[in-house]
PDB file of N, CA, C and O in Angstrom:
ATOM      1  N   MET A   1     -55.310  27.510 122.865  1.00  0.00           N
ATOM      2  CA  MET A   1     -56.823  27.855 122.809  1.00  0.00           C
ATOM      3  C   MET A   1     -57.355  26.969 123.878  1.00  0.00           C
ATOM      4  O   MET A   1     -57.783  25.816 123.930  1.00  0.00           O
ATOM      5  N   ASP A   2     -57.161  27.970 124.728  1.00  0.00           N
ATOM      6  CA  ASP A   2     -58.145  27.688 126.229  1.00  0.00           C
ATOM      7  C   ASP A   2     -59.680  28.022 125.865  1.00  0.00           C
ATOM      8  O   ASP A   2     -59.460  29.015 125.172  1.00  0.00           O
ATOM      9  N   LEU A   3     -60.713  27.918 125.855  1.00  0.00           N
ATOM     10  CA  LEU A   3     -62.207  27.615 125.791  1.00  0.00           C
ATOM     11  C   LEU A   3     -62.838  27.581 126.982  1.00  0.00           C
ATOM     12  O   LEU A   3     -62.373  26.849 127.856  1.00  0.00           O
ATOM     13  N   THR A   4     -63.908  28.295 127.220  1.00  0.00           N
ATOM     14  CA  THR A   4     -64.769  28.332 128.619  1.00  0.00           C
ATOM     15  C   THR A   4     -65.631  27.364 128.271  1.00  0.00           C
ATOM     16  O   THR A   4     -65.959  26.836 127.208  1.00  0.00           O
ATOM     17  N   ASP A   5     -66.016  27.211 129.745  1.00  0.00           N
ATOM     18  CA  ASP A   5     -67.298  25.966 129.393  1.00  0.00           C
ATOM     19  C   ASP A   5     -68.286  25.996 128.023  1.00  0.00           C
ATOM     20  O   ASP A   5     -68.564  25.412 126.976  1.00  0.00           O
ATOM     21  N   LYS A   6     -68.606  27.216 128.936  1.00  0.00           N
ATOM     22  CA  LYS A   6     -69.848  27.986 127.781  1.00  0.00           C
ATOM     23  C   LYS A   6     -69.576  27.365 126.530  1.00  0.00           C
ATOM     24  O   LYS A   6     -70.282  26.381 126.307  1.00  0.00           O
ATOM     25  N   GLU A   7     -68.369  27.805 125.252  1.00  0.00           N
ATOM     26  CA  GLU A   7     -68.326  27.495 124.106  1.00  0.00           C
ATOM     27  C   GLU A   7     -68.051  26.199 124.188  1.00  0.00           C
ATOM     28  O   GLU A   7     -68.326  25.681 123.105  1.00  0.00           O
ATOM     29  N   LEU A   8     -67.509  25.180 125.190  1.00  0.00           N
ATOM     30  CA  LEU A   8     -67.313  24.015 125.043  1.00  0.00           C
ATOM     31  C   LEU A   8     -68.628  23.361 124.533  1.00  0.00           C
ATOM     32  O   LEU A   8     -68.627  22.724 123.479  1.00  0.00           O
ATOM     33  N   ILE A   9     -69.801  23.529 125.319  1.00  0.00           N
ATOM     34  CA  ILE A   9     -70.738  23.114 125.176  1.00  0.00           C
ATOM     35  C   ILE A   9     -71.841  23.587 124.103  1.00  0.00           C
ATOM     36  O   ILE A   9     -72.880  23.021 123.764  1.00  0.00           O
ATOM     37  N   GLU A  10     -71.244  24.891 123.649  1.00  0.00           N
ATOM     38  CA  GLU A  10     -71.571  24.881 122.471  1.00  0.00           C
ATOM     39  C   GLU A  10     -70.859  23.913 120.944  1.00  0.00           C
ATOM     40  O   GLU A  10     -71.244  23.020 120.188  1.00  0.00           O
ATOM     41  N   LEU A  11     -70.049  24.482 121.070  1.00  0.00           N
ATOM     42  CA  LEU A  11     -69.475  23.397 120.320  1.00  0.00           C
ATOM     43  C   LEU A  11     -70.172  21.804 120.318  1.00  0.00           C
ATOM     44  O   LEU A  11     -70.496  21.323 119.232  1.00  0.00           O
ATOM     45  N   GLU A  12     -70.355  21.122 121.427  1.00  0.00           N
ATOM     46  CA  GLU A  12     -70.574  19.877 121.858  1.00  0.00           C
ATOM     47  C   GLU A  12     -72.157  20.008 121.261  1.00  0.00           C
ATOM     48  O   GLU A  12     -72.699  18.914 121.104  1.00  0.00           O
ATOM     49  N   SER A  13     -72.862  21.033 120.954  1.00  0.00           N
ATOM     50  CA  SER A  13     -74.362  21.244 120.476  1.00  0.00           C
ATOM     51  C   SER A  13     -74.447  21.255 119.019  1.00  0.00           C
ATOM     52  O   SER A  13     -75.473  21.137 118.348  1.00  0.00           O
ATOM     53  N   GLU A  14     -73.076  21.433 118.550  1.00  0.00           N
ATOM     54  CA  GLU A  14     -73.311  21.946 116.555  1.00  0.00           C
ATOM     55  C   GLU A  14     -73.658  20.314 116.237  1.00  0.00           C
ATOM     56  O   GLU A  14     -73.638  19.348 117.000  1.00  0.00           O
ATOM     57  N   ASP A  15     -73.955  20.400 114.918  1.00  0.00           N
ATOM     58  CA  ASP A  15     -73.623  19.087 114.930  1.00  0.00           C
ATOM     59  C   ASP A  15     -73.652  19.219 112.827  1.00  0.00           C
ATOM     60  O   ASP A  15     -74.228  18.698 111.873  1.00  0.00           O
ATOM     61  N   SER A  16     -72.091  20.797 113.263  1.00  0.00           N
ATOM     62  CA  SER A  16     -71.690  20.860 111.591  1.00  0.00           C
ATOM     63  C   SER A  16     -70.165  20.222 111.586  1.00  0.00           C
ATOM     64  O   SER A  16     -69.549  19.870 112.592  1.00  0.00           O
ATOM     65  N   SER A  17     -69.770  20.165 110.423  1.00  0.00           N
ATOM     66  CA  SER A  17     -68.219  19.676 110.604  1.00  0.00           C
ATOM     67  C   SER A  17     -67.878  20.706 110.868  1.00  0.00           C
ATOM     68  O   SER A  17     -68.355  20.476 111.979  1.00  0.00           O
ATOM     69  N   ASP A  18     -67.457  21.791 110.970  1.00  0.00           N
ATOM     70  CA  ASP A  18     -66.970  22.725 111.396  1.00  0.00           C
ATOM     71  C   ASP A  18     -66.349  22.759 113.061  1.00  0.00           C
ATOM     72  O   ASP A  18     -65.440  23.438 113.538  1.00  0.00           O
ATOM     73  N   SER A  19     -67.192  21.794 113.656  1.00  0.00           N
ATOM     74  CA  SER A  19     -66.709  21.830 114.853  1.00  0.00           C
ATOM     75  C   SER A  19     -66.153  20.280 115.520  1.00  0.00           C
ATOM     76  O   SER A  19     -65.720  19.960 116.627  1.00  0.00           O
ATOM     77  N   MET A  20     -66.470  19.350 113.939  1.00  0.00           N
ATOM     78  CA  MET A  20     -65.386  17.927 114.546  1.00  0.00           C
ATOM     79  C   MET A  20     -64.684  17.818 113.295  1.00  0.00           C
ATOM     80  O   MET A  20     -64.849  18.305 112.177  1.00  0.00           O
ATOM     81  N   ARG A  21     -63.744  16.932 113.883  1.00  0.00           N
ATOM     82  CA  ARG A  21     -62.610  16.445 112.521  1.00  0.00           C
ATOM     83  C   ARG A  21     -62.658  14.640 113.210  1.00  0.00           C
ATOM     84  O   ARG A  21     -63.085  13.871 114.071  1.00  0.00           O
ATOM     85  N   LYS A  22     -62.030  14.789 112.279  1.00  0.00           N
ATOM     86  CA  LYS A  22     -61.639  13.223 112.124  1.00  0.00           C
ATOM     87  C   LYS A  22     -60.684  12.204 112.359  1.00  0.00           C
ATOM     88  O   LYS A  22     -60.318  12.388 111.198  1.00  0.00           O
ATOM     89  N   TYR A  23     -60.057  11.454 112.690  1.00  0.00           N
ATOM     90  CA  TYR A  23     -58.916  10.692 113.013  1.00  0.00           C
ATOM     91  C   TYR A  23     -59.305   9.357 113.463  1.00  0.00           C
ATOM     92  O   TYR A  23     -60.094   9.110 114.375  1.00  0.00           O
ATOM     93  N   ASN A  24     -58.344   8.087 112.352  1.00  0.00           N
ATOM     94  CA  ASN A  24     -58.424   6.995 112.062  1.00  0.00           C
ATOM     95  C   ASN A  24     -60.033   6.730 112.121  1.00  0.00           C
ATOM     96  O   ASN A  24     -60.501   5.813 112.795  1.00  0.00           O
ATOM     97  N   GLY A  25     -61.038   7.853 111.149  1.00  0.00           N
ATOM     98  CA  GLY A  25     -62.335   7.184 111.577  1.00  0.00           C
ATOM     99  C   GLY A  25     -63.052   7.368 112.111  1.00  0.00           C
ATOM    100  O   GLY A  25     -64.161   7.328 111.577  1.00  0.00           O
ATOM    101  N   VAL A  26     -62.951   7.700 113.536  1.00  0.00           N
ATOM    102  CA  VAL A  26     -63.529   8.652 114.473  1.00  0.00           C
ATOM    103  C   VAL A  26     -64.043  10.003 114.463  1.00  0.00           C
ATOM    104  O   VAL A  26     -63.493  10.671 113.588  1.00  0.00           O
ATOM    105  N   THR A  27     -64.651  10.451 114.934  1.00  0.00           N
ATOM    106  CA  THR A  27     -65.145  11.680 114.682  1.00  0.00           C
ATOM    107  C   THR A  27     -65.068  12.221 116.318  1.00  0.00           C
ATOM    108  O   THR A  27     -65.510  11.664 117.323  1.00  0.00           O
ATOM    109  N   ILE A  28     -64.297  13.589 116.178  1.00  0.00           N
ATOM    110  CA  ILE A  28     -64.281  14.017 117.659  1.00  0.00           C
ATOM    111  C   ILE A  28     -63.761  15.345 117.426  1.00  0.00           C
ATOM    112  O   ILE A  28     -62.933  15.646 116.566  1.00  0.00           O
ATOM    113  N   PRO A  29     -64.510  16.385 118.554  1.00  0.00           N
ATOM    114  CA  PRO A  29     -64.678  17.326 119.046  1.00  0.00           C
ATOM    115  C   PRO A  29     -62.955  18.135 118.964  1.00  0.00           C
ATOM    116  O   PRO A  29     -61.947  18.105 119.670  1.00  0.00           O
ATOM    117  N   LYS A  30     -63.460  18.963 117.394  1.00  0.00           N
ATOM    118  CA  LYS A  30     -61.825  20.001 117.322  1.00  0.00           C
ATOM    119  C   LYS A  30     -61.071  20.746 118.884  1.00  0.00           C
ATOM    120  O   LYS A  30     -59.953  21.044 119.304  1.00  0.00           O
ATOM    121  N   TYR A  31     -62.338  20.781 119.288  1.00  0.00           N
ATOM    122  CA  TYR A  31     -61.387  21.337 120.979  1.00  0.00           C
ATOM    123  C   TYR A  31     -60.397  20.194 121.996  1.00  0.00           C
ATOM    124  O   TYR A  31     -59.835  20.329 123.083  1.00  0.00           O
ATOM    125  N   LEU A  32     -60.563  18.736 120.756  1.00  0.00           N
ATOM    126  CA  LEU A  32     -59.735  17.534 121.937  1.00  0.00           C
ATOM    127  C   LEU A  32     -58.741  17.809 120.610  1.00  0.00           C
ATOM    128  O   LEU A  32     -58.974  18.249 119.485  1.00  0.00           O
ATOM    129  N   ARG A  33     -57.583  17.361 121.246  1.00  0.00           N
ATOM    130  CA  ARG A  33     -56.281  17.377 120.230  1.00  0.00           C
ATOM    131  C   ARG A  33     -56.039  15.711 119.998  1.00  0.00           C
ATOM    132  O   ARG A  33     -56.330  14.820 120.796  1.00  0.00           O
ATOM    133  N   HIS A  34     -55.490  15.585 118.812  1.00  0.00           N
ATOM    134  CA  HIS A  34     -54.716  14.197 118.657  1.00  0.00           C
ATOM    135  C   HIS A  34     -53.479  14.014 119.433  1.00  0.00           C
ATOM    136  O   HIS A  34     -52.649  14.923 119.415  1.00  0.00           O
ATOM    137  N   PRO A  35     -53.250  12.889 120.147  1.00  0.00           N
ATOM    138  CA  PRO A  35     -52.436  12.326 121.090  1.00  0.00           C
ATOM    139  C   PRO A  35     -50.780  12.881 119.756  1.00  0.00           C
ATOM    140  O   PRO A  35     -49.821  13.019 120.516  1.00  0.00           O
ATOM    141  N   ASN A  36     -50.595  12.994 119.180  1.00  0.00           N
ATOM    142  CA  ASN A  36     -48.941  13.247 118.100  1.00  0.00           C
ATOM    143  C   ASN A  36     -49.232  14.733 118.183  1.00  0.00           C
ATOM    144  O   ASN A  36     -48.564  15.333 117.341  1.00  0.00           O
ATOM    145  N   GLU A  37     -50.231  15.767 119.125  1.00  0.00           N
ATOM    146  CA  GLU A  37     -49.971  17.122 118.671  1.00  0.00           C
ATOM    147  C   GLU A  37     -49.449  17.394 119.924  1.00  0.00           C
ATOM    148  O   GLU A  37     -49.064  18.559 120.022  1.00  0.00           O
ATOM    149  N   TYR A  38     -49.259  16.505 121.221  1.00  0.00           N
ATOM    150  CA  TYR A  38     -48.944  16.910 122.344  1.00  0.00           C
ATOM    151  C   TYR A  38     -47.131  16.381 122.122  1.00  0.00           C
ATOM    152  O   TYR A  38     -46.550  15.359 121.759  1.00  0.00           O
ATOM    153  N   VAL A  39     -46.744  17.784 122.592  1.00  0.00           N
ATOM    154  CA  VAL A  39     -45.096  17.968 122.583  1.00  0.00           C
ATOM    155  C   VAL A  39     -44.673  17.919 124.440  1.00  0.00           C
ATOM    156  O   VAL A  39     -44.874  18.701 125.369  1.00  0.00           O
ATOM    157  N   PHE A  40     -43.992  16.534 124.314  1.00  0.00           N
ATOM    158  CA  PHE A  40     -43.562  16.292 126.093  1.00  0.00           C
ATOM    159  C   PHE A  40     -42.320  16.701 126.168  1.00  0.00           C
ATOM    160  O   PHE A  40     -41.671  16.496 125.142  1.00  0.00           O
ATOM    161  N   LEU A  41     -41.819  17.162 126.949  1.00  0.00           N
ATOM    162  CA  LEU A  41     -40.496  17.583 127.456  1.00  0.00           C
ATOM    163  C   LEU A  41     -39.729  16.952 128.259  1.00  0.00           C
ATOM    164  O   LEU A  41     -40.579  16.110 128.548  1.00  0.00           O
ATOM    165  N   GLU A  42     -38.540  16.539 129.071  1.00  0.00           N
ATOM    166  CA  GLU A  42     -38.083  15.658 129.719  1.00  0.00           C
ATOM    167  C   GLU A  42     -38.364  16.266 131.411  1.00  0.00           C
ATOM    168  O   GLU A  42     -38.753  17.416 131.615  1.00  0.00           O
ATOM    169  N   VAL A  43     -38.131  15.429 132.345  1.00  0.00           N
ATOM    170  CA  VAL A  43     -38.001  15.971 133.280  1.00  0.00           C
ATOM    171  C   VAL A  43     -37.191  16.556 134.197  1.00  0.00           C
ATOM    172  O   VAL A  43     -36.218  15.825 134.385  1.00  0.00           O
ATOM    173  N   PRO A  44     -37.150  17.553 134.859  1.00  0.00           N
ATOM    174  CA  PRO A  44     -36.014  17.250 135.403  1.00  0.00           C
ATOM    175  C   PRO A  44     -35.144  16.137 136.635  1.00  0.00           C
ATOM    176  O   PRO A  44     -35.840  15.411 137.344  1.00  0.00           O
ATOM    177  N   VAL A  45     -34.154  16.127 136.720  1.00  0.00           N
ATOM    178  CA  VAL A  45     -33.677  15.176 137.998  1.00  0.00           C
ATOM    179  C   VAL A  45     -32.943  15.590 138.424  1.00  0.00           C
ATOM    180  O   VAL A  45     -31.895  16.105 138.033  1.00  0.00           O
ATOM    181  N   ILE A  46     -33.670  15.324 139.893  1.00  0.00           N
ATOM    182  CA  ILE A  46     -32.618  16.288 140.953  1.00  0.00           C
ATOM    183  C   ILE A  46     -32.360  15.027 142.296  1.00  0.00           C
ATOM    184  O   ILE A  46     -33.002  14.419 143.152  1.00  0.00           O
ATOM    185  N   VAL A  47     -30.700  15.192 141.658  1.00  0.00           N
ATOM    186  CA  VAL A  47     -29.710  14.624 143.201  1.00  0.00           C
ATOM    187  C   VAL A  47     -29.461  15.147 144.163  1.00  0.00           C
ATOM    188  O   VAL A  47     -28.377  15.726 144.237  1.00  0.00           O
ATOM    189  N   PRO A  48     -30.505  15.151 145.457  1.00  0.00           N
ATOM    190  CA  PRO A  48     -30.094  16.013 146.563  1.00  0.00           C
ATOM    191  C   PRO A  48     -29.152  15.724 147.740  1.00  0.00           C
ATOM    192  O   PRO A  48     -29.044  14.543 148.071  1.00  0.00           O
ATOM    193  N   SER A  49     -28.623  16.432 148.252  1.00  0.00           N
ATOM    194  CA  SER A  49     -27.417  16.102 149.340  1.00  0.00           C
ATOM    195  C   SER A  49     -28.019  15.517 150.193  1.00  0.00           C
ATOM    196  O   SER A  49     -29.203  15.186 150.129  1.00  0.00           O
ATOM    197  N   LYS A  50     -27.175  15.302 151.199  1.00  0.00           N
ATOM    198  CA  LYS A  50     -27.757  14.090 152.238  1.00  0.00           C
ATOM    199  C   LYS A  50     -28.987  15.691 153.168  1.00  0.00           C
ATOM    200  O   LYS A  50     -30.177  15.555 153.450  1.00  0.00           O
ATOM    201  N   GLU A  51     -28.132  16.991 153.406  1.00  0.00           N
ATOM    202  CA  GLU A  51     -28.500  17.074 154.468  1.00  0.00           C
ATOM    203  C   GLU A  51     -30.351  17.528 153.684  1.00  0.00           C
ATOM    204  O   GLU A  51     -31.497  17.487 154.133  1.00  0.00           O
ATOM    205  N   GLU A  52     -29.899  17.818 152.714  1.00  0.00           N
ATOM    206  CA  GLU A  52     -31.806  18.074 151.804  1.00  0.00           C
ATOM    207  C   GLU A  52     -32.322  16.814 152.582  1.00  0.00           C
ATOM    208  O   GLU A  52     -33.002  16.932 153.601  1.00  0.00           O
ATOM    209  N   MET A  53     -31.989  15.688 152.089  1.00  0.00           N
ATOM    210  CA  MET A  53     -32.726  14.616 151.955  1.00  0.00           C
ATOM    211  C   MET A  53     -33.210  14.806 153.764  1.00  0.00           C
ATOM    212  O   MET A  53     -34.397  14.664 154.059  1.00  0.00           O
ATOM    213  N   ASP A  54     -32.560  15.007 154.444  1.00  0.00           N
ATOM    214  CA  ASP A  54     -32.568  14.709 155.822  1.00  0.00           C
ATOM    215  C   ASP A  54     -33.648  16.263 155.455  1.00  0.00           C
ATOM    216  O   ASP A  54     -34.716  15.809 155.045  1.00  0.00           O
ATOM    217  N   ASN A  55     -33.693  17.263 155.463  1.00  0.00           N
ATOM    218  CA  ASN A  55     -34.810  18.310 155.970  1.00  0.00           C
ATOM    219  C   ASN A  55     -35.119  18.601 154.274  1.00  0.00           C
ATOM    220  O   ASN A  55     -34.197  19.093 153.622  1.00  0.00           O
ATOM    221  N   PRO A  56     -36.282  18.322 153.662  1.00  0.00           N
ATOM    222  CA  PRO A  56     -37.252  18.218 152.483  1.00  0.00           C
ATOM    223  C   PRO A  56     -37.411  19.660 152.044  1.00  0.00           C
ATOM    224  O   PRO A  56     -37.451  20.078 150.887  1.00  0.00           O
ATOM    225  N   PHE A  57     -37.516  20.537 153.492  1.00  0.00           N
ATOM    226  CA  PHE A  57     -37.995  22.056 152.928  1.00  0.00           C
ATOM    227  C   PHE A  57     -36.425  23.119 152.479  1.00  0.00           C
ATOM    228  O   PHE A  57     -36.425  24.196 151.884  1.00  0.00           O
ATOM    229  N   LEU A  58     -35.204  22.329 153.023  1.00  0.00           N
ATOM    230  CA  LEU A  58     -34.087  22.638 152.183  1.00  0.00           C
ATOM    231  C   LEU A  58     -34.714  22.761 150.683  1.00  0.00           C
ATOM    232  O   LEU A  58     -35.160  23.695 150.018  1.00  0.00           O
ATOM    233  N   LEU A  59     -34.522  21.291 150.464  1.00  0.00           N
ATOM    234  CA  LEU A  59     -34.662  21.155 148.774  1.00  0.00           C
ATOM    235  C   LEU A  59     -35.633  22.131 148.283  1.00  0.00           C
ATOM    236  O   LEU A  59     -35.549  22.883 147.313  1.00  0.00           O
ATOM    237  N   VAL A  60     -36.338  22.014 148.923  1.00  0.00           N
ATOM    238  CA  VAL A  60     -37.572  22.700 147.802  1.00  0.00           C
ATOM    239  C   VAL A  60     -37.508  24.167 148.340  1.00  0.00           C
ATOM    240  O   VAL A  60     -38.641  24.631 148.213  1.00  0.00           O
ATOM    241  N   ARG A  61     -36.836  24.909 148.778  1.00  0.00           N
ATOM    242  CA  ARG A  61     -36.160  26.418 148.554  1.00  0.00           C
ATOM    243  C   ARG A  61     -35.152  26.291 148.031  1.00  0.00           C
ATOM    244  O   ARG A  61     -34.784  27.247 147.348  1.00  0.00           O
ATOM    245  N   ARG A  62     -34.337  25.183 148.103  1.00  0.00           N
ATOM    246  CA  ARG A  62     -33.182  25.872 146.980  1.00  0.00           C
ATOM    247  C   ARG A  62     -33.641  25.389 145.368  1.00  0.00           C
ATOM    248  O   ARG A  62     -33.153  25.978 144.402  1.00  0.00           O
ATOM    249  N   LEU A  63     -34.783  24.082 145.165  1.00  0.00           N
ATOM    250  CA  LEU A  63     -35.856  23.902 143.896  1.00  0.00           C
ATOM    251  C   LEU A  63     -36.409  25.541 143.560  1.00  0.00           C
ATOM    252  O   LEU A  63     -35.779  26.213 142.743  1.00  0.00           O
ATOM    253  N   HIS A  64     -37.117  25.870 143.965  1.00  0.00           N
ATOM    254  CA  HIS A  64     -37.880  27.236 144.376  1.00  0.00           C
ATOM    255  C   HIS A  64     -36.818  28.030 143.717  1.00  0.00           C
ATOM    256  O   HIS A  64     -36.921  28.463 142.569  1.00  0.00           O
ATOM    257  N   ALA A  65     -35.574  28.241 144.654  1.00  0.00           N
ATOM    258  CA  ALA A  65     -34.784  29.589 144.246  1.00  0.00           C
ATOM    259  C   ALA A  65     -34.055  29.327 142.833  1.00  0.00           C
ATOM    260  O   ALA A  65     -33.287  30.167 142.362  1.00  0.00           O
ATOM    261  N   GLU A  66     -34.312  28.238 142.254  1.00  0.00           N
ATOM    262  CA  GLU A  66     -33.255  27.932 140.796  1.00  0.00           C
ATOM    263  C   GLU A  66     -34.433  28.041 140.110  1.00  0.00           C
ATOM    264  O   GLU A  66     -34.178  27.748 138.942  1.00  0.00           O
ATOM    265  N   GLY A  67     -35.853  28.371 140.261  1.00  0.00           N
ATOM    266  CA  GLY A  67     -36.587  28.315 139.362  1.00  0.00           C
ATOM    267  C   GLY A  67     -37.100  26.481 138.536  1.00  0.00           C
ATOM    268  O   GLY A  67     -37.277  26.221 137.346  1.00  0.00           O
ATOM    269  N   TYR A  68     -37.170  25.821 139.407  1.00  0.00           N
ATOM    270  CA  TYR A  68     -37.837  24.601 138.729  1.00  0.00           C
ATOM    271  C   TYR A  68     -39.147  24.740 138.934  1.00  0.00           C
ATOM    272  O   TYR A  68     -39.991  24.200 138.218  1.00  0.00           O
ATOM    273  N   SER A  69     -39.469  25.642 140.155  1.00  0.00           N
ATOM    274  CA  SER A  69     -40.911  25.677 140.065  1.00  0.00           C
ATOM    275  C   SER A  69     -41.715  26.193 138.374  1.00  0.00           C
ATOM    276  O   SER A  69     -42.942  26.101 138.404  1.00  0.00           O
ATOM    277  N   ARG A  70     -41.283  26.552 137.396  1.00  0.00           N
ATOM    278  CA  ARG A  70     -41.852  26.613 136.331  1.00  0.00           C
ATOM    279  C   ARG A  70     -42.036  25.900 135.934  1.00  0.00           C
ATOM    280  O   ARG A  70     -43.201  25.803 135.549  1.00  0.00           O
ATOM    281  N   HIS A  71     -40.860  24.459 135.581  1.00  0.00           N
ATOM    282  CA  HIS A  71     -41.997  23.050 135.261  1.00  0.00           C
ATOM    283  C   HIS A  71     -42.672  22.478 135.716  1.00  0.00           C
ATOM    284  O   HIS A  71     -43.241  21.599 135.070  1.00  0.00           O
ATOM    285  N   GLY A  72     -42.883  22.635 136.723  1.00  0.00           N
ATOM    286  CA  GLY A  72     -44.017  22.247 137.377  1.00  0.00           C
ATOM    287  C   GLY A  72     -44.340  20.495 138.033  1.00  0.00           C
ATOM    288  O   GLY A  72     -45.408  20.104 138.505  1.00  0.00           O
ATOM    289  N   VAL A  73     -43.140  19.735 137.881  1.00  0.00           N
ATOM    290  CA  VAL A  73     -42.906  19.042 138.382  1.00  0.00           C
ATOM    291  C   VAL A  73     -41.308  18.066 137.506  1.00  0.00           C
ATOM    292  O   VAL A  73     -40.854  17.901 136.374  1.00  0.00           O
ATOM    293  N   VAL A  74     -40.849  17.495 139.547  1.00  0.00           N
ATOM    294  CA  VAL A  74     -39.242  17.318 139.017  1.00  0.00           C
ATOM    295  C   VAL A  74     -39.302  15.964 139.517  1.00  0.00           C
ATOM    296  O   VAL A  74     -40.129  15.689 140.386  1.00  0.00           O
ATOM    297  N   LYS A  75     -38.408  14.969 138.999  1.00  0.00           N
ATOM    298  CA  LYS A  75     -37.734  14.058 139.594  1.00  0.00           C
ATOM    299  C   LYS A  75     -36.940  13.907 140.671  1.00  0.00           C
ATOM    300  O   LYS A  75     -35.846  14.074 140.132  1.00  0.00           O
ATOM    301  N   ILE A  76     -36.713  13.716 141.781  1.00  0.00           N
ATOM    302  CA  ILE A  76     -35.928  13.556 143.033  1.00  0.00           C
ATOM    303  C   ILE A  76     -35.459  12.087 143.307  1.00  0.00           C
ATOM    304  O   ILE A  76     -36.102  11.282 143.982  1.00  0.00           O
ATOM    305  N   ARG A  77     -34.559  11.900 142.851  1.00  0.00           N
ATOM    306  CA  ARG A  77     -33.947  10.542 142.992  1.00  0.00           C
ATOM    307  C   ARG A  77     -32.576  10.572 144.171  1.00  0.00           C
ATOM    308  O   ARG A  77     -31.512  11.153 143.956  1.00  0.00           O
ATOM    309  N   PRO A  78     -32.834   9.987 145.122  1.00  0.00           N
ATOM    310  CA  PRO A  78     -31.135   9.843 146.086  1.00  0.00           C
ATOM    311  C   PRO A  78     -30.138   9.399 145.551  1.00  0.00           C
ATOM    312  O   PRO A  78     -30.300   8.324 144.973  1.00  0.00           O
ATOM    313  N   ASP A  79     -28.843   9.974 145.522  1.00  0.00           N
ATOM    314  CA  ASP A  79     -28.034   9.379 145.797  1.00  0.00           C
ATOM    315  C   ASP A  79     -27.520   7.828 145.759  1.00  0.00           C
ATOM    316  O   ASP A  79     -27.854   7.302 146.820  1.00  0.00           O
ATOM    317  N   LYS A  80     -27.105   7.279 145.254  1.00  0.00           N
ATOM    318  CA  LYS A  80     -26.982   5.831 145.210  1.00  0.00           C
ATOM    319  C   LYS A  80     -26.363   5.843 147.076  1.00  0.00           C
ATOM    320  O   LYS A  80     -27.068   5.330 147.945  1.00  0.00           O
ATOM    321  N   SER A  81     -25.095   6.451 147.393  1.00  0.00           N
ATOM    322  CA  SER A  81     -24.582   5.883 148.630  1.00  0.00           C
ATOM    323  C   SER A  81     -25.772   6.598 150.148  1.00  0.00           C
ATOM    324  O   SER A  81     -25.683   6.529 151.374  1.00  0.00           O
ATOM    325  N   MET A  82     -26.704   7.183 149.269  1.00  0.00           N
ATOM    326  CA  MET A  82     -27.974   7.565 150.789  1.00  0.00           C
ATOM    327  C   MET A  82     -29.023   6.623 150.507  1.00  0.00           C
ATOM    328  O   MET A  82     -29.878   6.372 151.356  1.00  0.00           O
ATOM    329  N   TRP A  83     -29.015   6.010 149.214  1.00  0.00           N
ATOM    330  CA  TRP A  83     -30.378   4.793 149.330  1.00  0.00           C
ATOM    331  C   TRP A  83     -30.434   3.367 149.921  1.00  0.00           C
ATOM    332  O   TRP A  83     -30.019   2.634 149.023  1.00  0.00           O
ATOM    333  N   ASN A  84     -30.703   2.734 150.842  1.00  0.00           N
ATOM    334  CA  ASN A  84     -30.364   1.434 150.894  1.00  0.00           C
ATOM    335  C   ASN A  84     -31.739   0.776 151.427  1.00  0.00           C
ATOM    336  O   ASN A  84     -32.005   0.669 152.624  1.00  0.00           O
ATOM    337  N   PRO A  85     -32.590   0.343 150.353  1.00  0.00           N
ATOM    338  CA  PRO A  85     -33.824  -0.044 151.208  1.00  0.00           C
ATOM    339  C   PRO A  85     -34.059  -1.440 151.275  1.00  0.00           C
ATOM    340  O   PRO A  85     -35.010  -1.875 151.924  1.00  0.00           O
TER     341      PRO A  85
END
C-alpha cells in the first residue's frame, strides 16, 4: 500500500488508535512495517568473463538482456583466476 505525502501527514496528525499500532510496547504508525513483515530475496551472483571484466559495458548489456534489471541489484564476483589483490 503506497501512501501519498498528504495521506501520511493525515495519519500522523490523527490521535485515534486506528492509525497507530503497538510492537513490543512501542506505538508506531500503521503505515510503517514491522521488520518481520519484510521478505528478503537472495541477490543474484554474476561471475563475468574476462572480456566482460575488461569492458564493463558488455557485462551491463548482457545483464540487461538476460532480465537482471528487474532485480534492482546483482552481486558481481570476479572469477578466482582473475582476482589478484
